N, C-alpha and C positions, 0 to 999 in steps of 0.2 A: 606235630601231626604224627599219629601212630601209623604203623604199617597197615593196620586193619582199615583205617580211614581211606588211605590211598587205594587199597585193593577194592574197597567198596565203590570208589569213584571210577576206577578203570575196568572193573569187572572181575568177579571172584574167579572165573575160569580162565582169565587172561594173564594173571600175574603169577609168576613162579617165585618161590622163596628159596634162597641159597642155591641158585642155578649155577653150575660150573661154567665159566666163560670159555674154557678150553674147547668146548664143543661149538663155539660161535666165532672163533677168531682163526685167522689163517695159519698162525704158528702152532696152534693146538696146545697151548700152554696157558696157565692162568687160573687163579682161584675163583671163588664164587661171587656172584652179585647178591647183595642183600635181597634185592627184588629185581625181577626180570620181566620185561613186557615187550612183546613183538607188535609193532604198529603196522597195520596192513595197508594204510594209505597216508597221504600227507596230512589229512585232517586228524587222524589218530596220533600222528607225531605231534602236531600242534597241541592237541588236547592233553597228551601226557606231559608235555613240557609245561603247559600252563598250570596244570594241577600241581606239578612239582614246585613251580615258582610261587604260586599262591600260598602254598602250605609250608614253604621254607625247607623243602626236601632237596637234598643234593641229587643231581642226575647226570647221566652221561649218555649221549646219543651215538650209536655206532651203525655203520653200514654192514658190510660183510667182514669187517675186522681184518682187512688185508694189510694195514699199515700201522699196527698197534701191538705193543707188548704189554700184556696184563700181568701185574704182580701176582705172585702165588698167594698173597694175602687177600686178593680179590678187590672188589669195588664196593664202596659204601653207597647207600641210597638206592636209587632206581636206575637200572640200565635199560635204555630204550633201543631196541633193534629196529632200524628203519627199513621196512620191507615194502615201501611204496613203489609201485611199478608202472605208473601211468606215463605214457608217451603220446603226445599230441602233435601230429604233423600238420602244419599249416601251409597256406600258399607261399610261393616265392622262396622256398627253402628254409622257412622258419620252423623250428621245432621247440616244443616245451616239454621238458622231461622232469619227472620227480627225482629228488636227490637219491632215492633208494634204487633207481634203475641200474641194473648190472651193465657194466661197460660193453660187454659182448652183445647183450640184447640190443643196445642202442646202435652198435655197429651193424649188426645183421639187419635190423629193421630199416636203417638209413640206406644201406646198400640196396636192399630190395626195392626201394623207391627211387633209386638212381641219384642218391645224394652223397656227396663226397665231403670228407673232413674228419669224420669220427674215426677213420682208420688210424689216426695218430694215437689212439688209445689201445691199439692191438698190443697184446702181451702185457697190458697194465691191469693187474687184477684189482677188482674193486667196483665202486659204484660212481655214478655221475657226481654225487655230492663230494665224494673223496677226490675226484678229478678236479673239481672246482677248488676245494680246500687246499690241495697241494700243487695246483696248476700243472697237472700231469701232461704228458705228451711225448713226442718223438724228439729226443735231444739231438739226434743225429743231424736233423735239418732245422733244429730250433723251432719246431712246430708244436707249440704248447697249447693247452686247452683254451687259454685266454683268447686265442685267435678266433674262436668260434662263439664266444660269449656275447650276448646282447645285454642281459640283466640277470641278476640272481635274486630270488625271493628268499628272505630270511625271517626268522623270529629273533628279536633282540632279547636282552636280559630282562626286560620288563614285560615280555610276552606279547609285544606288538609285532605284527607282520608288516614287512615293507619290502620294496624292490630297490636293489642297489645296482646302479648302472655300471657297466664294465669299467668305465674310467675311474670309478670310486672303489674298485675292488683291490687296488694296490697289488696287482699281480707282479711277481718277480720269478726268479729261478726257484722252482719248487716252493713257492710261497704265495700267500694272499693275505688280505686283511683279516680273514676269518680265523687265522691261526692265533690272533691276538684279541679279536673283538668279543669272542664268546657268543657270537651270533650263530644260530642253528640254520643251516642251509636246507631249504624246503624244496625249491624248484629252480630250474635254470632255463632261460630261453637262449637258443642257439641259432646262428645263421650258417646254413650249409650251402654247398654249391652243387648245382645240377651237373651231372657228369655221365659219361658213357660207362658201361660195364668194364670196358677195357682200361679206361683211365683209373677207375676205382681199384680194380684188381692190380694194376701196375703200381699204384701208390702203396697198396697193402703189401705187395711182395717186396718192395724196396725196404719197408720198415722191418718186415720179418727176417730178411736176410741179415740186416745189421744187428738184429737182436738174437741171432742164432747162438752167439758165443756168451750170452748172459746166463746167469744161474737159472735153472728151471725149477728148483725146489722152492719151498716156502721161504720168503725173506720179508724184511720190512722196508724194502726199497733202497733208495740211495743212502749211503752212509756218509760219504764225503762229497763236498761240492767241488 
């Protein structure tokens, strides 16, 4: 498949050629992507991945690039930036969030609805998809993201969309099945706890105090276990 064919399928005005990735990753370094596409919602992520799979084009899906180091040689094929932002608050503390949702947006909106749990992502730059992928969270009290997860919706290597129950996600310290499976994380369902403003702010303050001595500049997260 030629670049022209892929561009025609995804939209002439939507695909950039030789886009420098240093403008799209946390460390501000890295060479160009052969092709660059910003997906505005989960459906566009699905479509871009499906087109790449069907046509044998290599692809890489990124969130806000907070835990990745891009080579100066760049990335071959199509780089898909996942900018999906939908958050759906359901009864009984359930929340469904797109994988492209920024962690801070999820924290703010959950707090505004009196829901506790997402504060464990404070000071964790990135998106919900990244939080699932690396099982992010508050190491001080061993409150990792897995404690909130009900299921994760993914697209597999064949382009099929399916839901993975928490028990099948193989969560561990800074790890999950998705680091090896090649599945693209699309959405996640969470179970949060109803709490008072004081409880939520107390939990958040506790986390922030412990993280005051951590580096504040751009990093790629934990280096040693």
